C-alpha positions in Angstrom: -31.4 -7.2 16.9 -33.2 -5.0 14.9 -33.6 -6.3 11.3 -32.8 -3.5 8.7 -33.9 -3.3 4.8 -30.9 -2.8 2.5 -30.6 -1.3 -0.7 -27.3 -0.5 -2.5 -27.1 3.0 -3.4 -24.6 4.1 -5.6 -20.2 3.1 -6.3 -17.6 5.5 -5.2 -14.8 4.3 -7.0 -14.2 0.7 -5.9 -16.7 1.6 -3.2 -20.4 0.3 -2.9 -22.5 2.6 -0.9 -25.4 1.1 0.5 -28.4 2.4 2.7 -30.1 0.5 5.7 -33.9 1.5 7.2 -35.0 0.3 9.9 -38.0 -2.0 9.9 -40.9 -1.8 12.5 -42.6 -4.7 11.3 -42.9 -7.2 8.0 -46.4 -6.6 7.2 -46.2 -8.6 4.1 -43.1 -11.0 2.3 -44.3 -13.2 -0.6 -43.5 -13.8 -4.2 -46.0 -13.6 -7.4 -45.0 -14.6 -11.0 -42.8 -11.9 -11.8 -41.2 -10.5 -8.7 -40.9 -10.4 -4.9 -43.3 -8.5 -3.1 -42.7 -7.1 0.6 -44.6 -4.5 2.6 -42.4 -2.8 5.5 -43.3 -0.3 8.2 -40.2 1.8 7.9 -39.4 5.1 9.8 -41.1 6.7 6.7 -44.2 4.7 7.0 -45.5 1.2 5.2 -43.3 0.8 2.2 -43.6 -1.4 -0.9 -40.7 -3.2 -1.7 -40.4 -5.1 -5.4 -37.4 -7.3 -5.7 -35.5 -5.6 -3.0 -36.0 -1.7 -4.1 -38.7 0.5 -2.7 -40.9 1.7 -5.1 -42.5 4.3 -2.3 -43.6 5.1 1.4 -46.6 6.4 2.7 -44.7 9.3 3.8 -43.8 10.7 0.5 -45.7 8.8 -2.1 -47.5 12.1 -3.0 -44.2 13.9 -4.0 -42.8 11.2 -6.1 -46.1 10.6 -8.2 -46.5 14.6 -8.3 -43.0 14.7 -9.5 -43.7 12.4 -11.8 -47.7 13.6 -13.1 -47.5 17.7 -12.3 -44.8 19.7 -14.0 -45.6 18.4 -17.8 -49.5 18.0 -17.3 -52.0 20.5 -19.4 -55.6 21.1 -18.3 -56.3 19.8 -22.2 -55.2 16.5 -21.4 -57.7 13.9 -21.9 -56.1 10.4 -22.8 -54.0 8.8 -20.0 -51.5 5.5 -20.7 -49.7 4.8 -17.6 -47.1 2.0 -17.9 -46.7 0.5 -14.7 -48.4 2.0 -11.8 -50.2 -0.9 -10.8 -50.4 0.4 -6.9 -52.9 3.0 -8.6 -50.9 6.2 -6.9 -50.2 7.9 -10.5 -53.6 7.1 -11.3 -55.1 8.8 -7.9 -52.5 11.5 -8.3 -54.1 12.2 -12.2 -57.6 12.0 -10.9 -57.1 14.7 -8.0 -55.9 17.1 -10.9 -58.8 16.4 -13.0 -61.1 13.8 -11.9 -63.0 13.0 -15.5 -59.6 11.9 -17.2 -59.7 8.5 -19.2 -57.2 6.5 -17.7 -55.1 3.1 -19.1 -53.2 1.2 -16.6 -50.8 -1.0 -18.1 -49.2 -3.4 -15.4 -48.3 -6.8 -15.7 -48.1 -7.8 -12.3 -51.9 -8.2 -10.5 -50.7 -9.2 -7.5 -49.2 -5.7 -6.8 -52.7 -4.2 -6.9 -54.1 -6.7 -4.6 -51.2 -6.4 -2.2 -51.5 -2.7 -1.9 -55.1 -2.7 -2.1 -55.1 -5.1 0.9 -52.1 -3.4 2.9 -51.9 0.0 1.7 -55.3 0.9 0.5 -54.7 4.6 1.5 -52.2 4.9 -1.7 -54.6 3.2 -3.5 -57.8 5.2 -2.7 -60.3 2.6 -4.6 -58.8 4.4 -7.9 -59.9 1.3 -9.9 -63.3 1.4 -9.1 -64.1 4.1 -11.0 -65.7 4.0 -14.1 -62.9 6.3 -16.2 -60.1 4.3 -15.1 -58.8 1.0 -16.3 -56.6 -1.7 -15.0 -55.0 -3.6 -17.7 -53.0 -6.2 -16.6 -50.2 -7.5 -19.1 -46.7 -6.6 -20.5 -46.2 -2.9 -21.0 -44.2 -3.4 -24.4 -46.9 -6.1 -26.1 -49.6 -3.9 -24.8 -48.3 -0.6 -26.8 -47.4 -2.6 -29.7 -50.8 -3.8 -30.3 -52.6 -0.6 -29.0 -52.9 1.9 -31.8 -54.7 4.5 -29.7 -53.5 7.8 -29.3 -52.2 9.7 -25.9 -51.9 12.8 -24.7 -49.9 11.7 -22.0 -48.1 8.3 -21.5 -46.2 8.0 -18.1 -43.4 5.7 -17.1 -44.1 4.2 -13.9 -41.9 1.4 -14.2 -39.6 -0.9 -12.5 -36.5 1.0 -12.0 -34.0 0.5 -14.9 -31.2 -1.2 -12.8 -28.3 -3.2 -15.2 -27.2 -4.9 -11.8 -30.4 -6.0 -10.6 -32.1 -6.4 -14.3 -29.3 -8.3 -16.5 -31.5 -9.7 -19.1 -34.6 -8.3 -18.0 -38.1 -7.9 -19.9 -38.2 -4.5 -18.0 -35.3 -3.4 -20.6 -37.4 -3.6 -23.5 -39.1 -0.5 -22.3 -36.3 1.8 -22.0 -35.0 1.1 -25.6 -34.9 3.4 -28.5 -37.0 1.1 -30.5 -39.8 1.2 -27.6 -39.5 5.2 -27.1 -40.0 5.5 -31.1 -43.1 3.3 -30.4 -44.5 5.6 -27.7 -43.5 8.6 -29.6 -46.1 7.6 -32.5 -48.9 7.0 -30.2 -48.7 10.5 -28.8 -51.1 13.0 -30.0 -49.6 16.1 -31.9 -49.0 18.0 -28.7 -48.4 15.0 -26.5 -45.5 13.9 -23.9 -44.2 11.2 -22.6 -42.3 11.1 -18.7 -40.2 8.4 -17.4 -38.8 8.3 -14.1 -35.0 7.2 -14.2 -33.5 7.3 -10.8 -31.6 9.4 -8.2 -29.1 11.8 -8.9 -26.5 10.8 -7.0 -27.6 6.7 -7.4 -27.8 6.8 -10.7 -25.9 9.6 -12.4 -24.6 7.4 -15.1 -27.5 5.4 -15.8 -29.6 8.6 -16.4 -27.1 9.9 -18.8 -27.2 6.9 -21.0 -30.8 6.9 -20.9 -31.1 11.1 -21.5 -28.7 10.6 -24.6 -31.2 7.8 -25.8 -34.3 10.0 -25.5 -32.3 12.8 -27.6 -31.8 10.5 -30.4 -35.7 10.1 -30.4 -37.6 13.0 -29.5 -37.0 16.5 -30.9 -37.6 18.2 -27.4 -36.4 16.6 -24.4 -36.1 18.3 -20.7 -35.4 17.0 -17.2 -35.5 17.7 -13.8 -35.5 16.2 -10.3 -37.5 16.5 -7.2 -36.3 15.4 -3.9 -38.0 12.6 -2.4 -36.8 11.8 1.6 -37.7 8.0 1.9 -35.2 7.7 -1.8 -32.2 9.8 0.2 -32.1 11.4 -3.3 -32.8 13.8 -5.8 -35.3 11.6 -8.0 -35.0 12.4 -12.0 -37.6 12.4 -14.4 -37.1 12.8 -18.0 -39.7 14.2 -20.0 -39.9 14.0 -24.3 -42.1 15.2 -27.0 -41.8 16.3 -30.5 -43.1 19.4 -29.8 -41.7 22.4 -27.9 -43.1 22.6 -23.8 -42.7 23.9 -20.1 -42.0 22.8 -17.1 -44.1 23.8 -13.9 -41.8 24.4 -11.2 -44.2 24.9 -8.3 -45.9 21.8 -7.4 -43.9 19.8 -6.4 -40.5 22.1 -6.3 -38.1 21.0 -9.1 -34.8 22.0 -10.0 -34.3 21.7 -13.9 -31.2 20.0 -15.0 -29.2 20.8 -18.3 -27.6 18.5 -20.6 -23.8 18.9 -21.8 -22.2 17.7 -25.0 -19.0 16.6 -22.9 -20.9 14.2 -20.6 -21.7 15.9 -17.9 -25.0 16.8 -16.3 -25.1 19.9 -14.7 -27.4 21.3 -11.9 -26.8 23.7 -9.4 -24.0 21.1 -8.5 -21.8 19.6 -11.1 -22.4 15.9 -11.2 -19.9 14.8 -13.3 -19.8 11.0 -14.9 -16.8 9.2 -13.5 
């Protein structure tokens, strides 16, 4: 009998919808101090799974990371802070854009980097061996609280905020108004921060909640989506700054979302909060 990896996708009324991926091979299964870590071979290639949630697959991780980085990246940026990102994919994507960037990656779990380096090295590409890329194994909240450096670009490549999985989890601190205000104080005047926040179909309510929270903190907020096949959804990113900014729509192709005070999220199709 075939083995499947299953994830909760979304709820329709009282119906819970799950997605299932046939597993070709289990390459690694273990547990760090912080989370369960699994590496699978799926139809989408090799995939990293943390606490039961797919983080990326080798088939389309470049789409996810390009979606996080490229639409808001500016050529004059130099100092970059990545919260999470221990798999190296975001740092690698940045280096391909500008090889001399000064990048700090703050990820609490060193085991994620070790497992990706051993089983999925094509994602990491030894990016942490570069002199201008520094991996710091620390709690992102504590690091930002202590660190008074200024950054041009702050990226939230964090574990998904899903209350049903992370009730009372430390990760929730990184999505609060308090922490967003702290990030704003760490940005240079023309700087921006970008978070990935979930699937447009799977996490519509959660996206709306976080979007409202960001709008209370930053003067300029824009949201956009990129379709990621292995996530089976349009993945949503929210960009924030205290200065007006635009989005690059070409690489990868994005759809920009617009906010409605009547509690709607508008796209080419109108997704209504239930």
